[in-house]
C-alpha positions as a printed NumPy array, in Angstrom:
array([[ 25.381,  -8.685,  11.551],
       [ 24.94 , -10.936,   8.377],
       [ 21.521, -11.434,   9.382],
       [ 20.761,  -7.593,   9.605],
       [ 22.307,  -7.135,   6.138],
       [ 20.392,  -9.657,   4.75 ],
       [ 17.159,  -8.1  ,   5.969],
       [ 18.105,  -4.749,   5.054],
       [ 18.789,  -5.95 ,   1.351],
       [ 15.206,  -7.259,   1.389],
       [ 13.799,  -4.087,   2.129],
       [ 15.91 ,  -1.892,  -0.152],
       [ 14.979,  -2.22 ,  -3.843],
       [ 17.658,  -3.001,  -6.485],
       [ 17.488,  -1.363,  -9.654],
       [ 20.015,  -1.397, -12.575],
       [ 19.772,   0.335, -15.926],
       [ 21.207,  -0.24 , -19.407],
       [ 20.745,   0.969, -22.823],
       [ 22.152,   0.692, -26.456],
       [ 21.592,   1.96 , -29.721],
       [ 22.685,   0.459, -33.046],
       [ 23.177,   3.8  , -34.694],
       [ 23.559,   7.466, -33.313],
       [ 20.35 ,   8.87 , -32.222],
       [ 19.719,  12.568, -32.863],
       [ 17.993,  13.97 , -29.636],
       [ 14.395,  14.718, -30.041],
       [ 13.279,  17.994, -28.487],
       [  9.842,  19.679, -27.959],
       [  8.005,  16.418, -28.227],
       [  4.261,  16.874, -27.471],
       [  1.752,  14.465, -26.518],
       [ -1.956,  14.452, -27.63 ],
       [ -2.828,  13.169, -24.142],
       [ -3.01 ,  15.744, -21.547],
       [ -0.483,  15.31 , -18.581],
       [ -3.32 ,  15.303, -15.956],
       [ -5.279,  12.482, -17.505],
       [ -4.929,   9.458, -15.557],
       [ -4.168,   6.232, -17.689],
       [ -6.762,   3.514, -17.035],
       [ -6.288,   1.408, -19.846],
       [ -3.203,   0.274, -21.458],
       [ -3.024,   0.772, -24.976],
       [ -2.571,  -2.876, -26.488],
       [ -4.18 ,  -4.852, -29.2  ],
       [ -7.281,  -6.89 , -28.268],
       [ -5.416, -10.182, -28.275],
       [ -2.761,  -9.009, -25.791],
       [ -3.03 , -10.212, -22.327],
       [ -1.043,  -8.677, -19.674],
       [ -1.103,  -9.612, -15.912],
       [ -2.351,  -7.032, -13.578],
       [  0.993,  -5.919, -12.297],
       [  2.274,  -5.649, -15.896],
       [ -0.484,  -3.276, -16.573],
       [ -0.044,  -1.195, -13.879],
       [  3.558,  -0.832, -14.651],
       [  2.888,   0.166, -18.254],
       [  0.174,   2.473, -17.072],
       [  2.752,   4.181, -14.455],
       [  5.573,   4.283, -17.255],
       [  3.245,   6.045, -19.596],
       [  2.06 ,   8.462, -17.003],
       [  5.397,   9.487, -16.153],
       [  6.202,   9.974, -20.02 ],
       [  3.139,  12.035, -20.562],
       [  3.917,  14.279, -17.436],
       [  7.052,  14.872, -19.105],
       [  5.49 ,  15.609, -22.556],
       [  6.906,  12.379, -24.09 ],
       [  4.551,  10.3  , -26.218],
       [  3.48 ,   6.913, -24.365],
       [  4.957,   3.754, -25.443],
       [  2.93 ,   0.94 , -26.873],
       [  3.278,  -2.584, -25.668],
       [  4.995,  -5.044, -27.936],
       [  4.021,  -8.611, -26.784],
       [  7.295, -10.124, -28.463],
       [  9.187,  -7.876, -26.228],
       [  7.074,  -8.566, -23.277],
       [  7.88 , -12.274, -23.716],
       [ 11.307, -11.645, -23.605],
       [ 11.119,  -9.261, -20.353],
       [  8.966, -12.227, -18.943],
       [ 11.572, -14.585, -19.396],
       [ 14.316, -12.274, -18.107],
       [ 12.281, -11.716, -14.866],
       [ 11.885, -15.6  , -14.366],
       [ 15.293, -16.465, -15.27 ],
       [ 16.715, -14.112, -12.602],
       [ 14.612, -15.733, -10.025],
       [ 15.22 , -19.316, -11.071],
       [ 18.879, -18.844, -11.68 ],
       [ 19.112, -16.455,  -8.56 ],
       [ 21.011, -13.783, -10.095],
       [ 20.383, -10.157, -10.618],
       [ 22.024,  -8.6  , -13.597],
       [ 21.559,  -7.263, -17.056],
       [ 23.868, -10.145, -18.4  ],
       [ 21.796, -13.446, -18.571],
       [ 23.78 , -16.55 , -18.074],
       [ 22.157, -18.161, -21.065],
       [ 21.441, -15.113, -23.298],
       [ 24.019, -12.546, -22.569],
       [ 23.044,  -9.031, -22.93 ],
       [ 19.647,  -7.713, -22.919],
       [ 20.326,  -6.838, -26.602],
       [ 21.66 , -10.453, -27.556],
       [ 18.639, -11.781, -25.965],
       [ 16.142,  -9.662, -27.646],
       [ 17.812, -10.621, -30.929],
       [ 17.87 , -14.348, -30.019],
       [ 14.105, -13.826, -29.81 ],
       [ 13.822, -12.416, -33.449],
       [ 13.134,  -8.873, -32.025],
       [ 14.396,  -6.331, -34.541],
       [ 15.081,  -2.88 , -33.301],
       [ 16.848,   0.278, -33.836],
       [ 17.53 ,   1.174, -30.148],
       [ 16.832,  -0.854, -26.938],
       [ 17.217,  -0.395, -23.093],
       [ 16.565,  -2.328, -20.207],
       [ 15.727,  -1.569, -16.614],
       [ 15.709,  -4.326, -14.111],
       [ 14.268,  -4.149, -10.313],
       [ 13.377,  -6.298,  -7.596],
       [ 10.769,  -4.916,  -5.106],
       [  7.673,  -5.858,  -3.054],
       [  5.059,  -3.898,  -5.256],
       [  4.803,  -2.351,  -8.623],
       [  4.365,   1.253,  -7.476],
       [  7.516,   1.257,  -5.158],
       [  9.575,  -0.194,  -8.112],
       [  8.337,   2.291, -10.381],
       [  8.968,   4.994,  -7.941],
       [ 12.401,   3.759,  -7.155],
       [ 13.237,   3.531, -10.864],
       [ 11.918,   7.311, -11.69 ],
       [ 14.446,   8.634,  -8.759],
       [ 17.376,   6.91 , -10.502],
       [ 18.723,   9.048, -13.191],
       [ 19.942,   6.293, -15.618],
       [ 16.527,   4.319, -15.067],
       [ 14.441,   7.576, -15.632],
       [ 16.331,   8.521, -18.759],
       [ 15.406,   4.957, -20.068],
       [ 11.561,   5.555, -19.104],
       [ 11.469,   9.036, -20.588],
       [ 13.588,   8.482, -23.648],
       [ 11.548,   9.866, -26.482],
       [ 13.461,   7.712, -29.067],
       [ 11.825,   4.527, -27.742],
       [  8.191,   3.699, -29.003],
       [  7.689,   0.303, -27.707],
       [  7.952,  -1.261, -24.353],
       [  7.828,  -4.999, -22.958],
       [  7.171,  -5.369, -19.262],
       [  7.99 ,  -8.793, -17.445],
       [  6.862,  -9.191, -13.819],
       [  7.159, -12.411, -11.78 ],
       [  6.456, -13.12 ,  -8.236],
       [  9.436, -14.857,  -6.469],
       [ 12.974, -14.229,  -5.534],
       [ 14.329, -12.264,  -2.715],
       [ 12.48 ,  -9.075,  -3.165],
       [  9.013, -10.508,  -3.648],
       [  8.719,  -9.443,  -7.677],
       [ 11.258,  -9.361, -10.149],
       [ 10.815,  -6.815, -12.731],
       [ 12.136,  -6.266, -16.325],
       [ 11.278,  -3.249, -18.411],
       [ 12.699,  -3.661, -22.057],
       [ 12.349,  -0.6  , -24.288],
       [ 12.958,  -0.492, -28.147],
       [ 12.53 ,   1.812, -31.088],
       [ 11.488,   0.031, -34.221]])
């Protein structure tokens, strides 16, 4: 029985969500995007000196595609936040945990602050999956994760994807409002 549960656990993607605001947010209604919802995002909008992995580019494109389809402005990539997300994803593999609370840094909000990231509001989604598209699909099917992805208050994202761990890939999506 234990063997079947372990096998099943490898097939079922794990995802969690958490969000936090340092001040009360006013809901934004009627946000329009200048990019048509039918446009396929081929290039991730980042500065020339920014290097994302192929998996990270794919995840950013999928997140922004979902936002555009829901008439929410696309997110810009913040490499400082990306660095924190990468550290979080790798730490979950190395220290063999799956949680928003890091044994070393604490909450995602404390972790962002410890790396000097300044924000007004922040949120985190974490996932473990064998591929990026399946992870994003699972995140979008979960109300809490979907809420973070489509939150119009967020204007920047950092995606960290590391190969390894029991699911194949460990993913951290960190959202902030500057």
